[in-house]
Backbone atoms as SQL, in Angstrom:
CREATE TABLE atoms (id INTEGER PRIMARY KEY, chain TEXT, resi INTEGER, resn TEXT, atom TEXT, x REAL, y REAL, z REAL);
INSERT INTO atoms VALUES
  (1, 'A', 1, 'UNK', 'N', -10.277, 19.565, -4.000),
  (2, 'A', 1, 'UNK', 'CA', -9.864, 18.658, -5.148),
  (3, 'A', 1, 'UNK', 'C', -10.996, 17.891, -5.877),
  (4, 'A', 2, 'UNK', 'N', -10.963, 17.609, -6.927),
  (5, 'A', 2, 'UNK', 'CA', -11.956, 16.878, -7.721),
  (6, 'A', 2, 'UNK', 'C', -11.813, 15.466, -7.792),
  (7, 'A', 3, 'UNK', 'N', -12.481, 14.793, -8.220),
  (8, 'A', 3, 'UNK', 'CA', -12.468, 13.306, -8.613),
  (9, 'A', 3, 'UNK', 'C', -11.137, 12.924, -9.292),
  (10, 'A', 4, 'UNK', 'N', -11.001, 13.472, -10.464),
  (11, 'A', 4, 'UNK', 'CA', -9.766, 13.261, -11.371),
  (12, 'A', 4, 'UNK', 'C', -8.606, 13.527, -10.809),
  (13, 'A', 5, 'UNK', 'N', -8.554, 14.669, -9.721),
  (14, 'A', 5, 'UNK', 'CA', -7.417, 14.899, -9.249),
  (15, 'A', 5, 'UNK', 'C', -6.948, 13.911, -7.988),
  (16, 'A', 6, 'UNK', 'N', -8.159, 13.580, -7.405),
  (17, 'A', 6, 'UNK', 'CA', -7.891, 12.425, -6.441),
  (18, 'A', 6, 'UNK', 'C', -7.353, 10.939, -6.963),
  (19, 'A', 7, 'UNK', 'N', -7.982, 10.809, -8.098),
  (20, 'A', 7, 'UNK', 'CA', -7.384, 9.649, -8.832),
  (21, 'A', 7, 'UNK', 'C', -5.922, 9.843, -9.189),
  (22, 'A', 8, 'UNK', 'N', -5.515, 10.924, -9.746),
  (23, 'A', 8, 'UNK', 'CA', -4.126, 11.179, -10.031),
  (24, 'A', 8, 'UNK', 'C', -3.185, 11.096, -8.626),
  (25, 'A', 9, 'UNK', 'N', -3.835, 11.540, -7.531),
  (26, 'A', 9, 'UNK', 'CA', -3.177, 11.556, -6.297),
  (27, 'A', 9, 'UNK', 'C', -2.848, 9.931, -6.000),
  (28, 'A', 10, 'UNK', 'N', -3.869, 9.229, -6.027),
  (29, 'A', 10, 'UNK', 'CA', -3.703, 7.778, -5.652),
  (30, 'A', 10, 'UNK', 'C', -2.768, 7.133, -6.658),
  (31, 'A', 11, 'UNK', 'N', -2.870, 7.337, -8.030),
  (32, 'A', 11, 'UNK', 'CA', -1.751, 6.732, -9.035),
  (33, 'A', 11, 'UNK', 'C', -0.453, 7.138, -8.766),
  (34, 'A', 12, 'UNK', 'N', -0.212, 8.448, -8.380),
  (35, 'A', 12, 'UNK', 'CA', 1.032, 9.010, -8.054),
  (36, 'A', 12, 'UNK', 'C', 1.484, 8.065, -6.728),
  (37, 'A', 13, 'UNK', 'N', 0.910, 8.120, -5.783),
  (38, 'A', 13, 'UNK', 'CA', 1.140, 7.429, -4.678),
  (39, 'A', 13, 'UNK', 'C', 1.754, 6.005, -4.549),
  (40, 'A', 14, 'UNK', 'N', 0.839, 5.182, -5.544),
  (41, 'A', 14, 'UNK', 'CA', 1.120, 4.057, -5.935),
  (42, 'A', 14, 'UNK', 'C', 2.413, 3.693, -6.749),
  (43, 'A', 15, 'UNK', 'N', 2.408, 4.537, -7.584),
  (44, 'A', 15, 'UNK', 'CA', 3.528, 4.759, -8.366),
  (45, 'A', 15, 'UNK', 'C', 4.978, 4.790, -7.625),
  (46, 'A', 16, 'UNK', 'N', 5.080, 5.728, -6.495),
  (47, 'A', 16, 'UNK', 'CA', 6.063, 5.941, -5.818),
  (48, 'A', 16, 'UNK', 'C', 6.302, 4.748, -5.122),
  (49, 'A', 17, 'UNK', 'N', 5.183, 4.011, -4.336),
  (50, 'A', 17, 'UNK', 'CA', 5.387, 2.675, -3.523),
  (51, 'A', 17, 'UNK', 'C', 6.086, 1.891, -4.590),
  (52, 'A', 18, 'UNK', 'N', 5.452, 1.636, -5.689),
  (53, 'A', 18, 'UNK', 'CA', 6.026, 0.374, -6.516),
  (54, 'A', 18, 'UNK', 'C', 7.526, 0.599, -6.899),
  (55, 'A', 19, 'UNK', 'N', 7.802, 1.798, -7.077),
  (56, 'A', 19, 'UNK', 'CA', 9.176, 2.084, -7.381),
  (57, 'A', 19, 'UNK', 'C', 10.261, 2.073, -6.238),
  (58, 'A', 20, 'UNK', 'N', 9.612, 1.852, -5.141),
  (59, 'A', 20, 'UNK', 'CA', 10.422, 1.977, -3.909),
  (60, 'A', 20, 'UNK', 'C', 10.942, 3.349, -3.487),
  (61, 'A', 21, 'UNK', 'N', 10.105, 4.288, -3.826),
  (62, 'A', 21, 'UNK', 'CA', 10.513, 5.864, -3.433),
  (63, 'A', 21, 'UNK', 'C', 9.523, 5.960, -2.187),
  (64, 'A', 22, 'UNK', 'N', 10.046, 5.534, -1.236),
  (65, 'A', 22, 'UNK', 'CA', 9.398, 5.576, 0.246),
  (66, 'A', 22, 'UNK', 'C', 9.071, 6.964, 0.564),
  (67, 'A', 23, 'UNK', 'N', 10.329, 7.662, 0.502),
  (68, 'A', 23, 'UNK', 'CA', 9.992, 9.282, 1.039),
  (69, 'A', 23, 'UNK', 'C', 9.004, 10.063, 0.243),
  (70, 'A', 24, 'UNK', 'N', 9.215, 9.702, -0.955),
  (71, 'A', 24, 'UNK', 'CA', 8.196, 10.578, -1.616),
  (72, 'A', 24, 'UNK', 'C', 6.580, 9.897, -1.664),
  (73, 'A', 25, 'UNK', 'N', 6.552, 8.678, -1.435),
  (74, 'A', 25, 'UNK', 'CA', 5.266, 7.936, -1.108),
  (75, 'A', 25, 'UNK', 'C', 4.587, 8.599, 0.221),
  (76, 'A', 26, 'UNK', 'N', 5.694, 8.687, 1.177),
  (77, 'A', 26, 'UNK', 'CA', 5.242, 9.034, 2.654),
  (78, 'A', 26, 'UNK', 'C', 4.824, 10.362, 2.669),
  (79, 'A', 27, 'UNK', 'N', 5.462, 11.348, 1.914),
  (80, 'A', 27, 'UNK', 'CA', 5.123, 12.905, 1.715),
  (81, 'A', 27, 'UNK', 'C', 3.790, 13.005, 1.340),
  (82, 'A', 28, 'UNK', 'N', 3.101, 11.893, 0.715),
  (83, 'A', 28, 'UNK', 'CA', 1.750, 12.243, 0.052),
  (84, 'A', 28, 'UNK', 'C', 0.683, 11.910, 1.127),
  (85, 'A', 29, 'UNK', 'N', 1.002, 11.217, 2.206),
  (86, 'A', 29, 'UNK', 'CA', 0.101, 11.006, 3.473),
  (87, 'A', 29, 'UNK', 'C', 0.134, 12.186, 4.263),
  (88, 'A', 30, 'UNK', 'N', -1.095, 12.704, 4.906),
  (89, 'A', 30, 'UNK', 'CA', -1.260, 13.522, 5.658),
  (90, 'A', 30, 'UNK', 'C', -0.403, 13.266, 6.826),
  (91, 'A', 31, 'UNK', 'N', -0.122, 14.052, 7.923),
  (92, 'A', 31, 'UNK', 'CA', 0.422, 13.777, 9.203),
  (93, 'A', 31, 'UNK', 'C', -0.254, 12.856, 9.932),
  (94, 'A', 32, 'UNK', 'N', -1.718, 12.992, 9.888),
  (95, 'A', 32, 'UNK', 'CA', -2.669, 12.128, 10.911),
  (96, 'A', 32, 'UNK', 'C', -3.065, 11.073, 10.083),
  (97, 'A', 33, 'UNK', 'N', -2.560, 10.679, 9.003),
  (98, 'A', 33, 'UNK', 'CA', -3.156, 9.608, 8.071),
  (99, 'A', 33, 'UNK', 'C', -3.058, 8.288, 8.806),
  (100, 'A', 34, 'UNK', 'N', -4.253, 7.296, 8.302),
  (101, 'A', 34, 'UNK', 'CA', -4.166, 5.965, 8.786),
  (102, 'A', 34, 'UNK', 'C', -4.134, 4.999, 7.792),
  (103, 'A', 35, 'UNK', 'N', -3.527, 3.882, 7.920),
  (104, 'A', 35, 'UNK', 'CA', -3.446, 2.879, 7.129),
  (105, 'A', 35, 'UNK', 'C', -4.157, 1.635, 7.884),
  (106, 'A', 36, 'UNK', 'N', -5.297, 1.009, 7.380),
  (107, 'A', 36, 'UNK', 'CA', -5.662, -0.122, 7.950),
  (108, 'A', 36, 'UNK', 'C', -5.189, -1.325, 6.953),
  (109, 'A', 37, 'UNK', 'N', -4.905, -2.366, 7.636),
  (110, 'A', 37, 'UNK', 'CA', -4.570, -3.791, 6.950),
  (111, 'A', 37, 'UNK', 'C', -5.056, -5.053, 7.618),
  (112, 'A', 38, 'UNK', 'N', -5.590, -5.855, 6.830),
  (113, 'A', 38, 'UNK', 'CA', -6.288, -7.095, 7.942),
  (114, 'A', 38, 'UNK', 'C', -5.043, -7.817, 8.532),
  (115, 'A', 39, 'UNK', 'N', -5.285, -8.318, 9.902),
  (116, 'A', 39, 'UNK', 'CA', -4.251, -8.976, 10.524),
  (117, 'A', 39, 'UNK', 'C', -3.597, -7.838, 11.287),
  (118, 'A', 40, 'UNK', 'N', -3.223, -6.547, 10.854),
  (119, 'A', 40, 'UNK', 'CA', -2.344, -5.628, 11.381),
  (120, 'A', 40, 'UNK', 'C', -3.471, -4.786, 12.243),
  (121, 'A', 41, 'UNK', 'N', -4.477, -4.235, 11.592),
  (122, 'A', 41, 'UNK', 'CA', -5.144, -3.079, 12.224),
  (123, 'A', 41, 'UNK', 'C', -4.776, -1.800, 11.677),
  (124, 'A', 42, 'UNK', 'N', -5.263, -0.755, 12.416),
  (125, 'A', 42, 'UNK', 'CA', -4.819, 0.624, 11.961),
  (126, 'A', 42, 'UNK', 'C', -3.462, 0.866, 12.373),
  (127, 'A', 43, 'UNK', 'N', -2.891, 1.316, 11.588),
  (128, 'A', 43, 'UNK', 'CA', -1.634, 2.037, 11.719),
  (129, 'A', 43, 'UNK', 'C', -1.490, 3.806, 11.569),
  (130, 'A', 44, 'UNK', 'N', -0.824, 4.342, 12.377),
  (131, 'A', 44, 'UNK', 'CA', -0.550, 5.805, 12.023),
  (132, 'A', 44, 'UNK', 'C', 0.604, 5.780, 10.822),
  (133, 'A', 45, 'UNK', 'N', 0.973, 6.974, 10.482),
  (134, 'A', 45, 'UNK', 'CA', 1.742, 7.191, 9.460),
  (135, 'A', 45, 'UNK', 'C', 3.235, 6.742, 9.755),
  (136, 'A', 46, 'UNK', 'N', 3.639, 6.919, 11.062),
  (137, 'A', 46, 'UNK', 'CA', 4.991, 6.417, 11.447),
  (138, 'A', 46, 'UNK', 'C', 5.048, 4.894, 11.687),
  (139, 'A', 47, 'UNK', 'N', 4.032, 4.250, 12.066),
  (140, 'A', 47, 'UNK', 'CA', 3.820, 2.877, 11.924),
  (141, 'A', 47, 'UNK', 'C', 3.988, 2.107, 10.515),
  (142, 'A', 48, 'UNK', 'N', 3.194, 3.093, 9.660),
  (143, 'A', 48, 'UNK', 'CA', 3.134, 2.500, 8.503),
  (144, 'A', 48, 'UNK', 'C', 4.497, 2.697, 7.636),
  (145, 'A', 49, 'UNK', 'N', 5.213, 3.805, 7.879),
  (146, 'A', 49, 'UNK', 'CA', 6.673, 4.012, 7.390),
  (147, 'A', 49, 'UNK', 'C', 7.576, 2.950, 7.847),
  (148, 'A', 50, 'UNK', 'N', 7.361, 2.268, 9.064),
  (149, 'A', 50, 'UNK', 'CA', 8.011, 1.328, 9.666),
  (150, 'A', 50, 'UNK', 'C', 7.806, -0.032, 8.898),
  (151, 'A', 51, 'UNK', 'N', 6.681, -0.257, 8.480),
  (152, 'A', 51, 'UNK', 'CA', 6.101, -1.334, 7.690),
  (153, 'A', 51, 'UNK', 'C', 6.906, -1.252, 6.131),
  (154, 'A', 52, 'UNK', 'N', 6.969, 0.111, 5.808),
  (155, 'A', 52, 'UNK', 'CA', 7.584, 0.074, 4.327),
  (156, 'A', 52, 'UNK', 'C', 9.030, -0.287, 4.405),
  (157, 'A', 53, 'UNK', 'N', 9.573, 0.202, 5.570),
  (158, 'A', 53, 'UNK', 'CA', 11.149, -0.001, 5.574),
  (159, 'A', 53, 'UNK', 'C', 11.288, -1.469, 6.019),
  (160, 'A', 54, 'UNK', 'N', 10.343, -2.206, 6.651),
  (161, 'A', 54, 'UNK', 'CA', 10.524, -3.892, 6.778),
  (162, 'A', 54, 'UNK', 'C', 10.546, -4.521, 5.471),
  (163, 'A', 55, 'UNK', 'N', 9.603, -3.998, 4.584),
  (164, 'A', 55, 'UNK', 'CA', 9.447, -4.509, 3.529),
  (165, 'A', 55, 'UNK', 'C', 10.645, -4.451, 2.687),
  (166, 'A', 56, 'UNK', 'N', 11.224, -3.448, 2.646),
  (167, 'A', 56, 'UNK', 'CA', 12.745, -3.311, 2.023),
  (168, 'A', 56, 'UNK', 'C', 13.635, -4.366, 2.291),
  (169, 'A', 57, 'UNK', 'N', 13.516, -4.867, 3.593),
  (170, 'A', 57, 'UNK', 'CA', 14.628, -5.955, 4.063),
  (171, 'A', 57, 'UNK', 'C', 14.048, -7.359, 3.705),
  (172, 'A', 58, 'UNK', 'N', 12.741, -7.497, 3.481),
  (173, 'A', 58, 'UNK', 'CA', 12.385, -9.058, 2.992),
  (174, 'A', 58, 'UNK', 'C', 12.130, -9.035, 1.785),
  (175, 'A', 59, 'UNK', 'N', 12.059, -8.044, 0.930),
  (176, 'A', 59, 'UNK', 'CA', 12.012, -8.242, -0.660),
  (177, 'A', 59, 'UNK', 'C', 13.250, -7.732, -1.395),
  (178, 'A', 60, 'UNK', 'N', 13.267, -8.435, -2.555),
  (179, 'A', 60, 'UNK', 'CA', 14.533, -8.173, -3.367),
  (180, 'A', 60, 'UNK', 'C', 14.045, -7.074, -4.392),
  (181, 'A', 61, 'UNK', 'N', 13.974, -5.957, -3.894),
  (182, 'A', 61, 'UNK', 'CA', 13.349, -4.608, -4.521),
  (183, 'A', 61, 'UNK', 'C', 12.161, -4.332, -3.972),
  (184, 'A', 62, 'UNK', 'N', 11.482, -3.492, -4.396),
  (185, 'A', 62, 'UNK', 'CA', 10.076, -2.973, -3.990),
  (186, 'A', 62, 'UNK', 'C', 9.045, -3.972, -4.481),
  (187, 'A', 63, 'UNK', 'N', 8.060, -3.791, -3.858),
  (188, 'A', 63, 'UNK', 'CA', 6.627, -4.715, -4.085),
  (189, 'A', 63, 'UNK', 'C', 5.937, -3.902, -5.130),
  (190, 'A', 64, 'UNK', 'N', 5.993, -4.125, -6.441),
  (191, 'A', 64, 'UNK', 'CA', 5.539, -3.491, -7.500),
  (192, 'A', 64, 'UNK', 'C', 4.052, -3.701, -7.519),
  (193, 'A', 65, 'UNK', 'N', 3.387, -2.764, -7.511),
  (194, 'A', 65, 'UNK', 'CA', 1.700, -2.724, -7.614),
  (195, 'A', 65, 'UNK', 'C', 1.353, -2.168, -9.022),
  (196, 'A', 66, 'UNK', 'N', 0.622, -3.265, -9.666),
  (197, 'A', 66, 'UNK', 'CA', 0.162, -2.660, -10.874),
  (198, 'A', 66, 'UNK', 'C', -1.498, -2.672, -10.753),
  (199, 'A', 67, 'UNK', 'N', -1.724, -1.198, -11.051),
  (200, 'A', 67, 'UNK', 'CA', -3.166, -0.686, -10.991),
  (201, 'A', 67, 'UNK', 'C', -3.982, -1.302, -11.839),
  (202, 'A', 68, 'UNK', 'N', -5.168, -2.102, -11.517),
  (203, 'A', 68, 'UNK', 'CA', -5.981, -2.568, -12.530),
  (204, 'A', 68, 'UNK', 'C', -7.191, -1.821, -12.942),
  (205, 'A', 69, 'UNK', 'N', -8.095, -1.606, -11.836),
  (206, 'A', 69, 'UNK', 'CA', -9.057, -0.728, -11.937),
  (207, 'A', 69, 'UNK', 'C', -9.266, 0.242, -10.932),
  (208, 'A', 70, 'UNK', 'N', -9.854, 1.614, -11.233),
  (209, 'A', 70, 'UNK', 'CA', -9.764, 2.700, -10.267),
  (210, 'A', 70, 'UNK', 'C', -11.157, 3.283, -10.282),
  (211, 'A', 71, 'UNK', 'N', -11.969, 3.319, -9.216),
  (212, 'A', 71, 'UNK', 'CA', -13.271, 4.148, -9.420),
  (213, 'A', 71, 'UNK', 'C', -13.219, 5.240, -8.259),
  (214, 'A', 72, 'UNK', 'N', -13.670, 6.623, -8.467),
  (215, 'A', 72, 'UNK', 'CA', -13.647, 7.524, -7.359),
  (216, 'A', 72, 'UNK', 'C', -15.102, 8.166, -7.473),
  (217, 'A', 73, 'UNK', 'N', -15.392, 8.745, -6.086),
  (218, 'A', 73, 'UNK', 'CA', -16.476, 9.459, -5.753),
  (219, 'A', 73, 'UNK', 'C', -16.238, 10.253, -4.644),
  (220, 'A', 74, 'UNK', 'N', -16.581, 11.642, -4.623),
  (221, 'A', 74, 'UNK', 'CA', -16.336, 12.385, -3.665),
  (222, 'A', 74, 'UNK', 'C', -15.047, 12.243, -3.073),
  (223, 'A', 75, 'UNK', 'N', -14.629, 12.240, -2.026),
  (224, 'A', 75, 'UNK', 'CA', -13.189, 12.019, -1.558),
  (225, 'A', 75, 'UNK', 'C', -12.345, 10.754, -1.451),
  (226, 'A', 76, 'UNK', 'N', -13.123, 9.701, -1.999),
  (227, 'A', 76, 'UNK', 'CA', -12.656, 8.291, -2.000),
  (228, 'A', 76, 'UNK', 'C', -12.278, 7.783, -3.434),
  (229, 'A', 77, 'UNK', 'N', -11.240, 7.031, -3.401),
  (230, 'A', 77, 'UNK', 'CA', -10.664, 6.446, -4.591),
  (231, 'A', 77, 'UNK', 'C', -10.566, 4.829, -4.277),
  (232, 'A', 78, 'UNK', 'N', -11.399, 4.067, -4.831),
  (233, 'A', 78, 'UNK', 'CA', -11.208, 2.592, -4.934),
  (234, 'A', 78, 'UNK', 'C', -10.345, 2.041, -5.869),
  (235, 'A', 79, 'UNK', 'N', -9.456, 1.390, -5.645),
  (236, 'A', 79, 'UNK', 'CA', -8.381, 0.920, -6.374),
  (237, 'A', 79, 'UNK', 'C', -8.175, -0.750, -6.433),
  (238, 'A', 80, 'UNK', 'N', -8.297, -1.307, -7.678),
  (239, 'A', 80, 'UNK', 'CA', -7.991, -2.797, -7.660),
  (240, 'A', 80, 'UNK', 'C', -6.537, -2.821, -8.155),
  (241, 'A', 81, 'UNK', 'N', -5.827, -3.707, -7.565),
  (242, 'A', 81, 'UNK', 'CA', -4.474, -3.835, -8.010),
  (243, 'A', 81, 'UNK', 'C', -3.823, -5.290, -7.500),
  (244, 'A', 82, 'UNK', 'N', -2.798, -5.623, -8.253),
  (245, 'A', 82, 'UNK', 'CA', -2.063, -6.713, -8.080),
  (246, 'A', 82, 'UNK', 'C', -0.401, -6.494, -7.832),
  (247, 'A', 83, 'UNK', 'N', 0.098, -7.302, -7.075),
  (248, 'A', 83, 'UNK', 'CA', 1.587, -7.060, -6.516),
  (249, 'A', 83, 'UNK', 'C', 2.374, -8.172, -7.232),
  (250, 'A', 84, 'UNK', 'N', 3.581, -7.692, -7.373),
  (251, 'A', 84, 'UNK', 'CA', 4.804, -8.636, -7.699),
  (252, 'A', 84, 'UNK', 'C', 6.080, -8.306, -7.056),
  (253, 'A', 85, 'UNK', 'N', 6.571, -9.325, -6.501),
  (254, 'A', 85, 'UNK', 'CA', 7.776, -9.130, -5.745),
  (255, 'A', 85, 'UNK', 'C', 8.591, -10.324, -5.614),
  (256, 'A', 86, 'UNK', 'N', 9.997, -10.388, -5.629),
  (257, 'A', 86, 'UNK', 'CA', 10.655, -11.685, -5.408),
  (258, 'A', 86, 'UNK', 'C', 11.356, -11.460, -3.850),
  (259, 'A', 87, 'UNK', 'N', 10.852, -12.461, -2.818),
  (260, 'A', 87, 'UNK', 'CA', 11.284, -12.371, -1.680),
  (261, 'A', 87, 'UNK', 'C', 12.593, -12.927, -0.968),
  (262, 'A', 88, 'UNK', 'N', 13.202, -12.417, -0.189),
  (263, 'A', 88, 'UNK', 'CA', 14.349, -12.973, 0.384),
  (264, 'A', 88, 'UNK', 'C', 14.396, -14.523, 0.804),
  (265, 'A', 89, 'UNK', 'N', 13.292, -15.024, 0.899),
  (266, 'A', 89, 'UNK', 'CA', 13.088, -16.417, 1.130),
  (267, 'A', 89, 'UNK', 'C', 13.019, -17.339, -0.225),
  (268, 'A', 90, 'UNK', 'N', 13.335, -16.659, -1.188),
  (269, 'A', 90, 'UNK', 'CA', 13.190, -17.415, -2.371),
  (270, 'A', 90, 'UNK', 'C', 11.855, -17.526, -3.223),
  (271, 'A', 91, 'UNK', 'N', 10.793, -17.029, -2.718),
  (272, 'A', 91, 'UNK', 'CA', 9.504, -17.054, -3.097),
  (273, 'A', 91, 'UNK', 'C', 9.077, -15.854, -3.976),
  (274, 'A', 92, 'UNK', 'N', 8.282, -16.127, -4.945),
  (275, 'A', 92, 'UNK', 'CA', 7.540, -14.924, -5.518),
  (276, 'A', 92, 'UNK', 'C', 6.225, -14.683, -4.982),
  (277, 'A', 93, 'UNK', 'N', 5.904, -13.437, -4.892),
  (278, 'A', 93, 'UNK', 'CA', 4.693, -12.905, -4.210),
  (279, 'A', 93, 'UNK', 'C', 4.068, -12.168, -5.167),
  (280, 'A', 94, 'UNK', 'N', 2.840, -12.832, -5.483),
  (281, 'A', 94, 'UNK', 'CA', 1.774, -12.155, -6.270),
  (282, 'A', 94, 'UNK', 'C', 0.534, -12.083, -5.702),
  (283, 'A', 95, 'UNK', 'N', -0.014, -11.113, -5.025),
  (284, 'A', 95, 'UNK', 'CA', -1.163, -11.106, -4.348),
  (285, 'A', 95, 'UNK', 'C', -2.267, -9.994, -5.276),
  (286, 'A', 96, 'UNK', 'N', -3.580, -10.166, -4.837),
  (287, 'A', 96, 'UNK', 'CA', -4.543, -9.226, -5.413),
  (288, 'A', 96, 'UNK', 'C', -5.081, -8.197, -4.192),
  (289, 'A', 97, 'UNK', 'N', -5.364, -6.984, -4.610),
  (290, 'A', 97, 'UNK', 'CA', -5.723, -6.097, -3.700),
  (291, 'A', 97, 'UNK', 'C', -6.979, -5.362, -4.029),
  (292, 'A', 98, 'UNK', 'N', -7.730, -4.713, -2.796),
  (293, 'A', 98, 'UNK', 'CA', -8.435, -3.702, -2.960),
  (294, 'A', 98, 'UNK', 'C', -8.113, -2.601, -2.140),
  (295, 'A', 99, 'UNK', 'N', -7.891, -1.443, -2.411),
  (296, 'A', 99, 'UNK', 'CA', -7.462, -0.376, -1.560),
  (297, 'A', 99, 'UNK', 'C', -8.545, 0.746, -1.519),
  (298, 'A', 100, 'UNK', 'N', -9.149, 1.322, -0.452),
  (299, 'A', 100, 'UNK', 'CA', -10.040, 2.469, -0.508),
  (300, 'A', 100, 'UNK', 'C', -9.173, 3.552, 0.154),
  (301, 'A', 101, 'UNK', 'N', -8.966, 4.466, -0.628),
  (302, 'A', 101, 'UNK', 'CA', -8.108, 5.659, -0.292),
  (303, 'A', 101, 'UNK', 'C', -9.094, 6.899, -0.230),
  (304, 'A', 102, 'UNK', 'N', -8.754, 7.499, 0.787),
  (305, 'A', 102, 'UNK', 'CA', -9.679, 8.848, 1.179),
  (306, 'A', 102, 'UNK', 'C', -8.664, 9.917, 1.015),
  (307, 'A', 103, 'UNK', 'N', -8.843, 10.915, 0.090),
  (308, 'A', 103, 'UNK', 'CA', -8.020, 12.073, -0.038),
  (309, 'A', 103, 'UNK', 'C', -8.800, 13.340, 0.212),
  (310, 'A', 104, 'UNK', 'N', -8.321, 14.165, 1.151),
  (311, 'A', 104, 'UNK', 'CA', -8.422, 15.545, 1.373),
  (312, 'A', 104, 'UNK', 'C', -7.531, 16.422, 1.271),
  (313, 'A', 105, 'UNK', 'N', -7.846, 17.727, 0.484),
  (314, 'A', 105, 'UNK', 'CA', -6.849, 18.825, 0.407),
  (315, 'A', 105, 'UNK', 'C', -5.380, 18.336, -0.260),
  (316, 'A', 106, 'UNK', 'N', -5.584, 17.457, -1.252),
  (317, 'A', 106, 'UNK', 'CA', -4.428, 16.910, -1.744),
  (318, 'A', 106, 'UNK', 'C', -3.606, 15.675, -1.109),
  (319, 'A', 107, 'UNK', 'N', -4.104, 15.662, 0.108),
  (320, 'A', 107, 'UNK', 'CA', -3.151, 14.559, 0.947),
  (321, 'A', 107, 'UNK', 'C', -4.034, 13.221, 1.247),
  (322, 'A', 108, 'UNK', 'N', -3.382, 12.007, 1.290),
  (323, 'A', 108, 'UNK', 'CA', -3.923, 10.848, 1.589),
  (324, 'A', 108, 'UNK', 'C', -4.447, 10.842, 3.101),
  (325, 'A', 109, 'UNK', 'N', -5.504, 10.734, 3.460),
  (326, 'A', 109, 'UNK', 'CA', -5.882, 10.772, 4.913),
  (327, 'A', 109, 'UNK', 'C', -6.097, 9.317, 5.549),
  (328, 'A', 110, 'UNK', 'N', -6.478, 8.455, 4.793),
  (329, 'A', 110, 'UNK', 'CA', -6.751, 7.084, 5.186),
  (330, 'A', 110, 'UNK', 'C', -6.681, 6.071, 3.729),
  (331, 'A', 111, 'UNK', 'N', -6.225, 4.892, 4.395),
  (332, 'A', 111, 'UNK', 'CA', -6.216, 3.870, 3.222),
  (333, 'A', 111, 'UNK', 'C', -6.632, 2.562, 4.055),
  (334, 'A', 112, 'UNK', 'N', -7.440, 1.843, 3.420),
  (335, 'A', 112, 'UNK', 'CA', -8.027, 0.485, 4.027),
  (336, 'A', 112, 'UNK', 'C', -7.404, -0.362, 2.861),
  (337, 'A', 113, 'UNK', 'N', -6.845, -1.291, 3.114),
  (338, 'A', 113, 'UNK', 'CA', -6.116, -2.408, 2.507),
  (339, 'A', 113, 'UNK', 'C', -6.642, -3.835, 2.487),
  (340, 'A', 114, 'UNK', 'N', -7.265, -4.379, 1.439),
  (341, 'A', 114, 'UNK', 'CA', -7.763, -5.659, 1.478),
  (342, 'A', 114, 'UNK', 'C', -7.048, -6.677, 0.593),
  (343, 'A', 115, 'UNK', 'N', -6.574, -7.930, 0.912),
  (344, 'A', 115, 'UNK', 'CA', -5.692, -8.670, 0.270),
  (345, 'A', 115, 'UNK', 'C', -6.098, -10.142, 0.773),
  (346, 'A', 116, 'UNK', 'N', -5.489, -10.998, -0.073),
  (347, 'A', 116, 'UNK', 'CA', -5.772, -12.477, 0.525),
  (348, 'A', 116, 'UNK', 'C', -4.623, -12.737, 1.531),
  (349, 'A', 117, 'UNK', 'N', -4.915, -12.623, 2.653),
  (350, 'A', 117, 'UNK', 'CA', -4.022, -12.733, 3.658),
  (351, 'A', 117, 'UNK', 'C', -3.443, -14.089, 3.977),
  (352, 'A', 118, 'UNK', 'N', -4.409, -15.171, 3.689),
  (353, 'A', 118, 'UNK', 'CA', -3.910, -16.490, 3.812),
  (354, 'A', 118, 'UNK', 'C', -2.627, -16.810, 2.770),
  (355, 'A', 119, 'UNK', 'N', -2.823, -16.244, 1.480),
  (356, 'A', 119, 'UNK', 'CA', -1.838, -16.538, 0.659),
  (357, 'A', 119, 'UNK', 'C', -0.487, -15.454, 0.868),
  (358, 'A', 120, 'UNK', 'N', -0.543, -14.282, 1.695),
  (359, 'A', 120, 'UNK', 'CA', 0.381, -13.572, 2.012),
  (360, 'A', 120, 'UNK', 'C', 1.262, -14.286, 3.060),
  (361, 'A', 121, 'UNK', 'N', 0.205, -14.757, 4.159),
  (362, 'A', 121, 'UNK', 'CA', 0.865, -15.408, 5.176),
  (363, 'A', 121, 'UNK', 'C', 1.890, -16.908, 4.651),
  (364, 'A', 122, 'UNK', 'N', 1.233, -17.518, 3.632),
  (365, 'A', 122, 'UNK', 'CA', 2.003, -18.741, 3.219),
  (366, 'A', 122, 'UNK', 'C', 3.127, -18.370, 2.568),
  (367, 'A', 123, 'UNK', 'N', 3.202, -17.340, 1.840),
  (368, 'A', 123, 'UNK', 'CA', 4.383, -16.954, 0.832),
  (369, 'A', 123, 'UNK', 'C', 5.442, -16.172, 1.684),
  (370, 'A', 124, 'UNK', 'N', 4.784, -15.228, 2.590),
  (371, 'A', 124, 'UNK', 'CA', 6.092, -14.636, 3.404),
  (372, 'A', 124, 'UNK', 'C', 6.631, -15.431, 4.612),
  (373, 'A', 125, 'UNK', 'N', 5.699, -16.460, 5.050),
  (374, 'A', 125, 'UNK', 'CA', 6.245, -17.601, 5.923),
  (375, 'A', 125, 'UNK', 'C', 6.790, -16.894, 7.362),
  (376, 'A', 126, 'UNK', 'N', 8.073, -17.530, 7.391),
  (377, 'A', 126, 'UNK', 'CA', 8.810, -16.765, 8.534),
  (378, 'A', 126, 'UNK', 'C', 9.462, -15.434, 8.495),
  (379, 'A', 127, 'UNK', 'N', 9.280, -14.942, 7.225),
  (380, 'A', 127, 'UNK', 'CA', 9.616, -13.417, 7.331),
  (381, 'A', 127, 'UNK', 'C', 8.824, -12.520, 7.976),
  (382, 'A', 128, 'UNK', 'N', 7.577, -12.752, 8.278),
  (383, 'A', 128, 'UNK', 'CA', 6.569, -12.172, 9.184),
  (384, 'A', 128, 'UNK', 'C', 7.117, -11.781, 10.380),
  (385, 'A', 129, 'UNK', 'N', 6.870, -10.670, 11.156),
  (386, 'A', 129, 'UNK', 'CA', 7.314, -10.579, 12.477),
  (387, 'A', 129, 'UNK', 'C', 6.536, -11.497, 13.381),
  (388, 'A', 130, 'UNK', 'N', 6.944, -12.029, 14.470),
  (389, 'A', 130, 'UNK', 'CA', 6.253, -13.094, 15.267),
  (390, 'A', 130, 'UNK', 'C', 5.963, -12.023, 16.462),
  (391, 'A', 131, 'UNK', 'N', 4.539, -12.121, 16.948),
  (392, 'A', 131, 'UNK', 'CA', 4.112, -11.416, 17.946),
  (393, 'A', 131, 'UNK', 'C', 2.700, -11.485, 18.219);
């Protein structure tokens, strides 16, 4: 697949994620895909699916991601995005992100997610799992 197809794959994935179409988003991940997030570390596809399910419990609807800018080279797509969601604790969540998405053979193989972790912790507060 080429650069434009990889960008389309990333756009489609985040579209499913933003609309709360969890199964369609997960279907775009390779079975051996990994997702890294600060403070969490590396998750496999099953663990990431659990995170997505948990988000559905603590947000009043999906966390909508607005893609701002996207750059691609080889099998990598870099995405700048912003999130919006109303949480069950009454707070509004609006964070900024950078995602590095690795796509091979039409499937997402790896995602690295960077965001403002301090803001996320302050906003989610006691909604975050303790451990």
